[in-house]
N, C-alpha and C positions, 0 to 999 in steps of 0.2 A: 504494500500500500504506499502510495507516495502522497506526502502532504508538503505544501510549499507555503511559507509565510508570505502574506501580502505586504508587510511593512519592509521598505527598502532602506530607509535611512537609519534604523537602529535594530538590534536583535537582542532579545532579552533571555538570559539564562538564569534559572533558579537552582541552586544546589541546596540540598536539604539532608539532614542527618542528626544523630544525637551528638551532644557535646563531647569532644574527645575523639571523634571519628575523622578529623582531618579536614573539615570543610574550609576552615580558615586557610590552611595551606593551599588547597585548590584555588581559593580565591586570589591569594597572593600570586601564585604561579601564573594563573590565567591573566589577570589584570596586567602584570608586568609583560607577559608575553605580547598580549594584543597591543599594549603600548609600544613595545619594541617594534611591532609590525606596522606602527603608524596610524592606529586608530584612536578616536576619542573613546574614553572608557568611564563608566560610572559604576561604583559598587556600593552597596548598603547592606546592613545586617538587621536581623531580628532574632534574639536569642533569649533562652530561658536563664533564670538566675541559679545555675548549677554548673558544677565543674565537669560532671559526666551525666550522660543520660538526657532524657527530654528530647525535644525536636527543635532544631535551630534551622535557620535558612539564610542563604545569602543570595542577593540579586546582583547579577552582573549584566550591564548593557553596554554593548559595542555599537558604536555610531560612526557614520561619516560626518555627522554634525555633533556638536556638544550636547551631552546628556547629563541632566543634574537632578533629576526627580524620579521616583518610583513609578514604574508602569505596572498595571495589573494585567497587561496582555503577555503572557508567558509563551515564548516560542518553543523553548526546550527546557525540560526539567530533568534533573538527576537526583532522584532520592536514593539514599544509601541503605535505607531499610523500610519496612512496610509502615512503620509508625511515622516516619517522615513523609512518606507518600500521602497518608491520611491527612497529615498536618497541612500540606500544600494543595491538596486536591481541589479545594474550593476555589483556588485561584487559576486553575487549569480550564481551558475551553476545548471544544471539539477539535480545534486546529493545533493545540498544544501537542508537542511530541515528548514522550517519556523514554529515557534512556536508563535502564535498571537491569539489575541481576534478577532474571526471571526465576532463578532458583529460589530467591528470597520473596520476591514480590508477586510472582505468578505472571501469567501471560495476559495480554489484552490487546484490543485492536490498535491502540496508539503506543503500546509499550514494546520497545525495540531492546533485544537482549544485549546486555553488557555483563558478561559473566565475571564480575569482580572477584568473587571468592576463589574461584578456580584459578584465575589469571594471577591473583595476588599470591596464592600458594606456589605456583610456579616461579614467581619473581623472588620468593623469600619469606613470605608471610603476610599476614593481614594488614600490617602496618603500611604496605605498598598499595593499597587499594586506592587511596586518594591520588597518588602519582599516576596510577593507571587511568583513573577517571579523567585527569587533567590531559593526558596523552590522547585519549579517545576523543575528547572534544576537539582537540587541535587537529587530529586526523579527520575527523568528521567535517571540519570547516576547511579542510584541504590547505592548511598553512605549512610553511617550511619547518621541517622537523629541527633543523639547526637552530632556529630562533628559540624553540622550546628548550632544547638541550642547553643553550647558553644561559637561559634564565634558571634552569635547575641547578646548574653548577654554581651560580651566584647565590641562589636561595640556600644551598647546603654547603656553602664555603667553609663553614666552621666545623663540619663533620669530617669523618675520615674518608680516605679515598674509597673504601670499600662501600660505605654507605652511599657516596655519590654515584659510584658505578651501578649499585643495585637500583637506585632510583632512575638512572638513565635507561637501564634495562627494562624497568617497569613502564616507563614512559613510552619506550619503542613498542612494547607489547600493546599498550593501550592505543597508541597512535595507528598501528596496523590494524587493530580491530575497528577504529573509527573509519579509516580509509576504506575498509572492506564494505562497511555498511553503506558508505557514500557511493562506492562503485557499483554496489549491487543494484542500485536504482530503487531501493526501498524507501530512501529519504531523499528529498531535494530541498535546497535551501535558497532563498533569496537573500544573500548576505550583503551587508553594506559595502559600498565602495570606500577605498581609502580616501581620507580627506586630503586636500592639497597640502595642508600645513597643520599638523597636530600641535597642541599646546605643550610647552616645554615642562611645566611642573605637574606633578601628580601627588596630592596631598590629602590627608584627612582633615577634617575640621579641628580635631584635637591638635594636630601638628601646626595648623594654621594659627590657632590661639597661642600655642607655645612660641611660635616664631614671631608673632606680633608682640608678645611679652618681651622678647629679647630685643626687638627693634625699639620698643618703648623704654629700654634701659633697665629692665628687670634684672636685679642681681641677687635676689632672695626669694625663695618660694618655701612655704611651709604649708602642709596640707595633711589630712588623714584620708587614705584612699576611699573613694566612693564613686561607684559607677553613676553616670558615664563620664565623669570629669577626670578619672584617674590617668587617661592617656596624656593630659597635659603635664601632670606631675612627672610621669615616667619619662616622657620626652625630654624635659628639662634636666632630669636627673641623669639621663644617658649623655647629655652634652654639657654637663655642669663644668667639667675641666676646660673644655674648648672656649666657653664663654664667661668663665669667672663667676659661677653662680653658686651661692650657698643653698643647699637643698636639705630641708629637714622634714622627715615624716613624723609628724607630731603624734602624741598619744591620743589626741582627740581633736575635734574641730574647735572647741573653745580655746585650747592651747595654740593651735595653728593661727587662728585670727589674732590673738594677742601677740604672738611672735612677729606676725606681719606688721602690726601696728607699732611695735617696738623698733623694727627695723626702719620704718619711715622716720621715727623719732631720731634715730642714730644717723640718718642721712641716706640710707639705701632705698632702693625702690622695690617694694615687696608685693608678692601676689599670693593669695589664697585660692586654690581651686577646689570646688565641692559641688554637691548636689543639694536637693531641697532639705533633706533631713539634717545635713551638716550645716547648711546655711541657717537653719532654724537656731542652731546652738550658738551661731556666731552673732546673733542680733544684739546681745549687750555689748559686744565689742563695737559694733557699728555705731551704737549710741555713743559709746566712749569716743570713737573717732570724730562724731559730730560735736561733742562738747569740747574736746581738746583741739578741734579744727585740724586734724591730721589728715594728710592724704592716705588714701588706702584703695587698693584694687582687689576686688573679689570676682572670681569667675564662677557663675552659678549655672551648672549644666542641668537642665530640668529633666525630670522623669516623673511618671505618674505616682501621685500620692492618693490619699494621705497616708502618713506613717510609711511603711516600706513600700506599699503600693505594688507596682510592677517595676522592680528596681532596675531591669535591663530594657525597658521600652522607652517610648518617647512621649512627651506631652508639653504643652505651653501652660502649665498650671500654676507657676510660681511668680507670675507677674506682680500680683498683689502682695504676695509675701515680700518681694524685694522693694516694692514701692512703699510699704508701711513697716519695714522691718525696723526694730528698735523703738524705744519709748522716747517721748518728747518730739520736738519739732526742729529740724535742722535740714539744710540743703543736701541734696544727693543728685547723682547723675546715673541714669540706666540706659545702657547701650544694648542693642539686640541685633546682632549681625544676621544677615539674610542668606549669605553663602560663604564660601571659603575665602574669597577675596576680602569680603567685609570682616570676616573673623580675624584675618590678619590687620587689616587697616584700623578697625575700631578698637581691637586690643591695645595696639600701639598708641592710639589716640587717647585711649583711656587712662594711660600712665601720664601723659601730658596734662590731661584735664584735672586728674587728681592732684598733680603737683602745682598746677597754676591756681586752682581754686581751693586747695586744702580741704577736700571733701571726699566722702567714700564714692567710688565709682563701681558699679555693678555691671558685669558683662553677662548678659542672659543668652545662653545657647541651650541646646537639648540634644538627647541621645541621637536623634536623626542626623543633626548637623555634625556632631562629634565623630560619629562612626562611619559617615558617608566619606567616600573619596573619589575624586574626579580630577581631570586635567584642567589646568588654569594657565593663563599667561603669567609671565614673570610679574612679581609683586613690584609695586612703585615704592621704592624707599626714599624717604625725605632726604633732600640734598644737605640740609644743615645737620650738624651734630645735636646730640641730646643736650638741651640747655636745662639746667637746674635753677630753680628760683631760691635755693638756699643761700643765705648771706653770712658773711662773717659778723659776729655780734660785737657791739660796743658795750662799755661798762654799764651804761644805763639802759640796756636793752629791755624792752617790754614785749614779751611773746604775743600779746594780744592788743597791740596798740591800735587805736582807731584810725581808720583811713577812709577816703572818700568812697572806696568800693567795698569796704569791709574786709579786705584781704590784707592781713598783717604780714610784715617781713618775717620770713621763717628762718630761724637760726636753729643750729644743732649743737649738742654738747661739745665742748672743747674746741669749737671753730670760732676764735674770737675771745673777747674778754667778758662777755655778758653770761648771766645765768639764764638758762633756757628752762624755765618752769613750765609745767602743765599740770592740770588738776581736773579730775573728773566732777568735783563739785563746781557750782557756779563761782566765778572768779572775776577779779578785776583785770586790768590790762597787764599787770605784772604777774598774773597767775596766782594771786593770793586769794584763798577762799573768802567768800563774802555771802551774807544774806541780805544785804542792803537792797531794798526794792528798786530803787533808782539804777543802781548798777545792774541788777537783773534785767530790767527793761532795756538799758543801753546795750548790754551784751547779746540779748536775743535779737534786737534789732541790728546789730553789727553782723551777726551771723547770717541774718536774712538779706542783708545788703548784697551779699555775694550772688543772689538769684538773678539780679538784673545783668551782671557780668556773664553769668552762666548761660542765660537766655540768649545773649548776644552771640554766643558761640554754638548754638543748637545746630545740629546737623538736619538739614531739611529733608522731607520725605522725597522718595523717588517716584515720579509719574512714569508709568510704562504704558504705551498704547497711544491712540489717537488723541490729540489735544482737545478736540471738539467733543469727545465722548461724554454722554450725559449720565451713564451708568458707571459707577466706580466700585470695584472690589477692593476692600481695604484689608491689609495684613500687616503683620509685623514679624521680625525675627525669621525663622527658617521656613516659613510658609511661602516665602518669595519665590523660589524656583519652581515648586509645583504649580503654583498659581500663574506664574508667568508663562509657563509652557502650556497649561490649560487654556489660558486666554489667547495666546498666539495661535493655537490649533483651531479656535473657533473663527478667528478673523473677522470679528464684528466691528464695524466702524463706530459703534456707540458703546463700546465697552473697553474700559482701561483699568489698570491697577495702580493703587497708591500704597507704597510700601514705606513702613516707618522703621528705620534702624536706631533711631533714638526714641525711646518711649517716655522718657521723663528727664527734664522738663519737655513738654511737648513743643514741637516747632510750630510757630505761628502761621508759616505758609500753608500747613496741612489744613487749618481751619478754613481758609479762603477757598482752597480747592474743594473741600468737602461741602461747603455751603452753597457752592454754585451747581453741584450735581443734582439731578433730578431723583436719582435712585441710588442707594448705597447698599452694598452687600458686604457683610462682615465675615471675614475667613479667619478662624482661630483653632488652635489645637488644644481646646479645653471645653469643659461642659457648660460653662456659664457666660462665656463672652466677656472675660475680664478687661481686655483692652477696649471693648465696646463700652463697658461701664466707665472707664477712664475718660474716653472721649465725651461720653454723655455728661459726666460730672464737670469736666473742664470747659466743654463747648456747647453743651446742649444738643448734641448729635443723637438722633434717634434712628432705630433700625426697622426696616420692613423685612429684610432677609438676612439670615445668619446661616453660615455653613460652619458647624462645630464638629470637631472629631476628637474622641478621647477614648479610643479602644487600644491605645498603646502603639498604634501603628501610624506612620506619617500619611499624609495625603497622597493618593494615587492620582496621577494626572487624568486618567480616563474618567474616574469617578467625579473629580472636580468639574471636569468639562461637562459632563452630563448634567450635574447639578446646576451649573451655570446656565447652560442652555435652557434648562426647564424654567429658571427664574426669569431669563430674558424673554421667554415666549409668553409669559403671564401678561395679561392686560391690566395695566395699573394707571 
């Protein structure tokens, strides 16, 4: 039976199996191989919170054009066991092809036999099944075997020669099996053409946040590991010596946040990276940063809650947690990157903003963005070197001196003659504790004065689509790329996207754009429309249509497109 996919500009593969079965190895090998072969590549994960067992899946999309969002059209699926097949079966269509070991899965109309068990035994054991699967896919797509062999050698470079050779043998066995299936005429593919110019970088969102931190001058990171933020910590730890970073895995998130605050007090640029549960523990430290007017950068990688929730899945459920974290009133900045480029640029900018305004800056990402990887253009690095606002202190230095914009000159201990006092209680300009009502009012007003300067630096929202469109789909953070691709596929002249990468303070330009629209569609990855509530409270925006997703999975392009089309066809 021959089945041919109708989509020519991208091809979607789903790999599924229990944790520990080697899915991640197949993903790494294939994505690198297709990148070496000149294609645009996207990969994303959904996995269970366990070291072994369960059912995890990886989506790999190969394109002649850039691909940056999940598709629910699966062209080819490789389940490594029957439980994995049941896990992904609902995502398959009559046109989907399944390549599996029929000795495990059984036979079926669309199931083509890949005898992984028998082939792995011949290659030296079950551990080689994942390499055989990668080889079979490579042969099925009729790619050059030498490319795959080069990638395998690089992937196993730290292993012994025997291990490398066994994996090469396994890949060749799989390659021959895939090539035989292709040449038998049982399967036909409409595979994408190579793009004229592939992008040079291939990164995960976690790597982009880590690199943005380095570009922002980060030289201290303290965190307690918590999915999905841990990739930032591990990347910085791996490259600590290269970039002169002090890395501390703290005993808990409270300690981590206080260490970061202490690092800024001493003149370093510190980062804490965490998820919702860990961030909840950091809220008292955020209040402390607000009172002592200290810079601070926290990366909050969101996942479904409450409590432990779905610890390895995705959601945009922590916006209000970040917005209202800490007791009392003090200025803060919330940034929400929409893609890997923004993850780099906004994290870098977050350090500059924290230093300039002496406030906490929170970078909001999520599991979808953190674990996705795709190719991007080279990042734009600022021409100027990192400029610190720290000053040498004089003998009469006052840490909280009143200034026209509320931003006091910031000194650090031992740089100059002055005493650099800070205090968590209300204090006067010299950091001495006070309960004087007039001083209290003056200091609250001083801290709030910064808001005017912060608003002047707010990042405007991005308008995507026809300028004359009267219907606008509003999103923030990582919903950008799925929504952009969904709207582009509709090609409607009266539909555009407005994406907010700074969610607090809100950019005033956004209000003007929203007020002129006839119809607004709110798109968020949570159950209650948290960003919609913020827009309503700040600007009086109301919603006729909302597309909210909170099942732990990211938005799929096709599902979004269908929902948007249904809304657009309503008579309002």
